[in-house]
C-alpha positions in Angstrom: 210.8 42.5 193.7 207.6 44.3 192.9 204.1 44.2 194.4 201.2 43.3 192.3 197.5 42.8 193.0 196.0 39.3 193.1 193.7 39.0 190.1 191.1 37.2 192.3 191.1 38.9 195.7 193.1 42.1 194.9 195.5 41.8 197.8 199.0 43.1 197.1 201.5 40.3 196.8 205.0 39.7 195.4 205.3 39.3 191.7 207.6 36.4 192.3 204.9 34.4 194.3 203.6 31.3 192.7 200.2 31.8 194.3 198.3 34.3 196.4 199.0 33.6 200.2 195.5 35.1 200.9 193.2 33.2 198.5 195.5 30.7 197.0 194.9 31.8 193.4 197.9 30.7 191.1 199.7 33.9 189.9 202.0 32.8 187.1 199.4 30.8 185.3 196.9 33.6 185.4 199.4 36.1 184.0 200.4 33.9 181.1 196.8 33.3 180.2 196.1 37.0 180.3 199.2 37.9 178.2 198.3 35.1 175.6 194.8 36.6 175.2 196.3 40.1 174.8 198.5 38.9 172.0 195.7 37.1 170.1 193.2 39.9 170.3 195.5 42.9 170.2 193.7 44.5 173.2 195.0 45.3 176.6 192.8 44.1 179.4 192.3 47.0 181.8 191.1 46.7 185.3 188.0 48.9 185.4 186.7 50.1 188.8 188.0 47.1 190.6 186.3 44.8 188.2 188.0 41.5 187.2 190.3 42.0 184.2 188.1 39.6 182.1 185.0 41.7 182.7 186.8 44.9 181.7 188.2 43.4 178.6 184.8 42.1 177.5 183.3 45.6 178.0 186.0 47.4 176.1 185.8 44.9 173.2 182.0 45.3 173.0 182.4 49.1 173.0 184.9 49.0 170.1 182.6 46.8 168.0 179.7 49.2 167.9 181.1 51.8 165.4 181.6 49.0 162.9 177.9 48.1 163.1 176.8 51.7 162.5 179.1 52.0 159.5 177.7 48.8 157.9 174.1 50.0 158.4 175.0 53.4 156.7 176.4 51.6 153.8 173.2 49.5 153.3 171.0 52.7 153.6 173.2 54.4 151.0 173.0 51.5 148.7 169.2 51.3 149.0 168.9 55.1 148.2 171.2 54.8 145.3 169.3 51.9 143.9 165.9 53.9 144.3 167.4 56.9 142.5 168.7 54.8 139.7 165.2 53.1 139.4 163.6 56.5 139.2 166.0 57.5 136.5 165.2 54.4 134.6 161.4 54.8 135.0 161.8 58.4 133.9 163.6 57.4 130.8 161.0 54.7 130.0 158.1 57.1 130.5 159.8 59.7 128.4 160.5 57.3 125.6 156.8 56.0 125.8 155.4 59.6 125.7 157.7 60.4 122.7 156.5 57.3 121.0 152.8 58.3 121.7 153.4 61.8 120.3 155.0 60.4 117.3 152.0 58.1 116.7 149.7 61.0 117.3 151.5 63.2 114.8 151.5 60.3 112.3 147.8 59.9 112.8 147.1 63.6 112.3 149.3 63.7 109.2 147.5 60.7 107.7 144.1 62.1 108.3 145.2 65.5 106.8 146.5 63.7 103.6 143.1 61.8 103.5 141.1 65.1 103.9 143.3 66.8 101.3 142.4 64.1 98.7 138.8 64.4 99.6 139.1 68.2 99.1 140.5 67.6 95.6 137.8 65.0 94.8 135.1 67.6 95.7 137.0 70.3 93.9 137.1 68.2 90.7 133.5 67.2 91.2 132.2 70.7 91.5 134.5 72.4 89.0 133.7 69.8 86.3 130.0 70.4 86.9 130.5 74.2 86.5 132.5 73.7 83.3 130.2 71.0 81.9 127.2 73.4 82.3 128.9 76.0 80.1 130.1 73.4 77.6 126.7 71.9 77.3 125.0 75.3 76.8 127.5 76.2 74.0 126.8 72.9 72.3 123.0 73.2 72.6 123.2 76.8 71.2 125.4 75.6 68.3 122.9 72.8 67.5 119.9 75.2 67.5 121.6 77.8 65.4 122.8 75.1 63.0 119.3 73.6 62.6 117.5 77.0 62.3 120.0 78.3 59.7 119.5 75.2 57.5 115.8 75.2 57.7 115.4 79.0 57.8 113.7 79.1 61.2 114.0 82.1 63.3 113.5 82.7 67.1 114.7 85.1 69.7 117.6 83.0 70.7 119.1 82.2 67.2 117.9 85.1 65.2 120.9 87.4 66.0 123.4 84.7 64.8 121.5 83.8 61.6 120.6 87.3 60.3 122.9 88.4 57.5 124.5 85.1 56.9 124.4 83.0 53.7 124.7 79.5 55.3 125.0 77.7 58.6 128.8 78.1 58.6 128.5 81.8 58.9 125.8 81.4 61.6 128.0 79.1 63.7 130.9 81.4 63.3 128.8 84.2 64.7 128.1 82.0 67.7 131.8 81.6 68.4 132.5 85.3 67.9 129.9 86.2 70.5 131.5 87.8 73.6 129.3 85.8 76.1 130.1 82.5 74.3 133.9 83.4 74.3 133.7 83.9 78.1 132.0 80.5 78.5 134.6 78.8 76.4 137.5 80.5 78.3 135.9 79.1 81.5 135.7 75.7 80.0 139.4 75.8 79.2 140.2 77.0 82.7 138.3 74.1 84.1 140.2 71.7 81.9 143.4 73.0 83.4 142.2 72.8 86.9 141.0 69.2 86.4 144.5 68.3 85.2 145.9 69.7 88.4 143.5 67.8 90.6 144.1 64.5 88.8 147.9 65.0 89.3 147.3 65.6 93.1 145.0 62.7 93.3 147.6 60.3 92.0 149.1 60.4 95.6 145.7 59.7 97.3 145.4 57.1 100.0 144.7 53.5 98.9 141.3 53.6 100.6 140.2 56.3 98.1 141.4 54.3 95.0 137.8 53.8 93.7 137.1 57.5 94.1 140.3 58.2 92.1 139.2 55.8 89.3 135.8 57.6 89.2 137.5 60.9 89.1 139.5 59.8 86.1 136.2 59.0 84.3 134.8 62.4 85.1 138.1 64.0 83.9 137.9 62.0 80.6 134.3 62.5 79.8 134.5 66.2 80.7 137.4 66.7 78.3 135.4 64.9 75.6 132.4 67.2 76.0 134.7 70.3 76.3 136.4 69.6 73.0 133.0 69.2 71.3 132.0 72.6 72.6 135.4 74.2 71.7 135.6 72.9 68.2 132.4 71.6 66.5 132.8 69.3 63.6 131.0 66.9 61.4 127.4 67.3 60.1 124.4 68.3 62.1 123.2 64.8 62.7 126.6 63.4 63.9 127.1 66.5 66.0 123.8 66.1 67.8 124.4 62.4 68.4 127.9 63.1 69.6 126.7 65.8 71.9 124.0 63.7 73.6 126.4 60.7 74.0 129.1 62.9 75.6 126.5 64.5 78.0 125.3 61.1 79.0 128.8 59.8 79.5 129.8 62.8 81.6 126.5 62.6 83.6 126.9 59.0 84.5 130.6 59.5 85.6 129.6 62.6 87.6 126.9 60.7 89.4 129.1 57.8 90.3 131.8 60.0 91.7 129.3 62.0 93.7 128.0 58.8 95.3 131.6 57.6 96.2 133.1 60.7 97.6 133.2 60.2 101.5 133.0 62.8 104.2 136.3 64.2 105.5 137.6 62.8 108.8 137.8 64.9 111.9 141.4 65.9 112.7 142.1 65.1 116.4 143.8 67.7 118.6 146.2 67.0 121.5 147.7 69.2 124.2 151.4 69.3 125.1 151.1 66.1 127.2 149.3 64.2 124.4 145.9 64.3 125.9 143.0 64.8 123.4 141.2 68.2 123.4 138.1 69.4 121.9 138.4 71.3 118.6 136.3 74.4 118.7 136.7 74.9 114.9 135.5 71.3 114.0 132.6 72.7 111.9 135.2 74.3 109.5 135.8 70.7 108.4 132.7 70.9 106.3 134.2 73.4 104.0 134.6 72.0 100.4 132.1 69.2 101.2 128.7 68.5 99.8 125.8 69.8 101.8 124.6 66.2 102.2 127.6 65.7 104.6 126.4 68.4 107.0 125.5 67.3 110.6 121.8 66.6 111.4 121.8 69.7 113.6 122.3 72.0 110.4 118.9 73.4 109.2 118.1 74.9 105.8 117.6 78.6 106.4 117.1 80.4 103.1 115.7 79.0 99.8 117.0 80.9 96.8 117.3 79.7 93.3 120.9 78.5 92.6 121.9 78.7 96.3 121.7 76.5 99.4 122.0 78.0 102.9 122.2 76.1 106.2 122.7 77.3 109.8 123.8 75.8 113.1 125.5 76.9 116.3 129.0 76.5 117.8 131.0 77.8 120.7 134.3 79.5 120.3 136.1 80.8 123.4 133.0 80.1 125.5 130.8 82.3 123.2 128.0 80.6 121.3 127.5 82.0 117.7 125.6 81.2 114.7 127.3 79.1 111.9 126.2 79.7 108.3 127.0 77.1 105.5 126.6 78.4 102.0 126.7 76.4 98.7 126.0 77.2 95.1 124.1 74.8 92.8 126.5 75.6 89.9 129.2 74.1 92.2 127.2 70.9 92.7 126.1 72.1 96.1 129.7 71.9 97.6 130.0 74.3 100.5 132.3 77.2 99.5 131.7 79.6 102.4 131.3 79.2 106.2 130.7 82.0 108.7 130.6 82.0 112.5 129.3 85.2 114.1 128.3 86.7 117.5 126.1 89.7 117.9 127.1 92.3 120.4 130.1 90.5 121.6 131.9 91.2 124.9 135.0 93.3 124.6 137.4 90.6 125.8 136.1 88.2 123.1 138.0 90.0 120.4 141.4 89.3 122.0 140.5 85.7 122.9 139.3 84.8 119.5 142.3 86.6 117.9 144.7 84.6 120.0 142.9 81.3 119.3 143.1 81.9 115.5 146.8 82.8 115.8 147.4 79.5 117.7 145.6 77.6 114.9 146.7 79.5 111.7 149.8 81.4 112.8 150.5 85.1 112.2 147.8 87.0 110.3 148.4 88.9 107.0 147.9 92.5 106.4 144.3 93.7 106.8 142.2 96.7 107.6 142.0 98.2 111.0 139.1 96.0 112.2 139.9 92.9 110.1 142.5 90.1 110.1 143.1 87.6 107.4 144.9 84.3 107.0 145.8 82.2 104.0 147.7 78.9 104.0 149.0 78.0 100.6 149.5 74.4 101.6 146.0 73.7 103.0 144.3 76.3 100.9 142.6 77.7 104.0 141.4 81.3 103.5 139.7 83.2 106.4 138.9 86.7 107.7 138.2 87.9 111.2 136.0 90.9 111.1 135.4 93.0 114.3 132.6 95.6 114.6 130.8 97.2 117.6 127.7 95.1 117.1 129.2 91.9 115.6 132.3 89.7 115.6 132.6 87.2 112.8 135.0 84.7 111.2 134.5 83.8 107.4 136.2 80.8 105.7 136.3 80.6 101.9 136.8 77.9 99.4 140.2 78.4 97.9 140.6 75.2 96.0 
């Protein structure tokens, strides 16, 4: 027989007793109940500090449940953080793809504008070159007519006398015209212009659709110029038919030339963007007027010098924070198309030299060989030709027409 404590009053009693002699608590029934609960839960019910087994059991059960709650909370936090990280990655990919698409669109826009401007450059080049060639062709035709008439009617003047003297008829006089060195130079120039116009027309076959009317007008200039050129290069017929043909060809060319001049648009400004795709100001925007007619210059450009055969305009522009004077030069023989632009600063600060040089390298790449105080660039594709000159009292950049 062993002694146990009554689960109610705690008094020691025999383990064989059916009930506690002190308080009357049934012993066997209580033990069976406790044993049954231990089997179901898997927990042993300790008696804690004299407390009833039921209370001790509930306390132990509660304590063992707490770690499970903390673990579940940690899993939830981890899942939330993981989802947030995944969301950030997805957003990053979307933003990156969006930025790449924007840059692609910007590059396409710049490429399209450059193609447009290249076509406008070729239109202006054809326009101005044909004018220069037509001027020489017309002068040869007019001289031929004058010598022809004077030799027939035995008229003599300062212009025709040297071709007629010593000849027996007009054929000899006209032959003297075409043997003249100055006339041969003009005719060589006319042939060179014919070759150039052929090249421009080939390039313009790829012009944007919005310039189709300009292309059609350029074809007319090309055709009428060739007709006039051939008349100057190889005169034929009699004096009357030649005079009529010359006048008709001059009129046809002049009409085609004027129509093309009225149709040629201004070049578009090429946008610049930084590495993030944000638009930035182009400090060299004024260079866009190269190869354009003077009537396309901004309202701020003022006529500066009035010389016969030349047109000069001036304006101002800032490069690397330094404000300099911009000069636009055009020649009337080139139909007033701007062939030279210069930007210059008097008495520049020492640091401006390196700043401008770096800016030009960013825009045009590595410079070519030059003198000690000059740097030059030439882009075969864009036909951009420029020189940076550095002197103690002046820093200047010059752009030339290379088309």
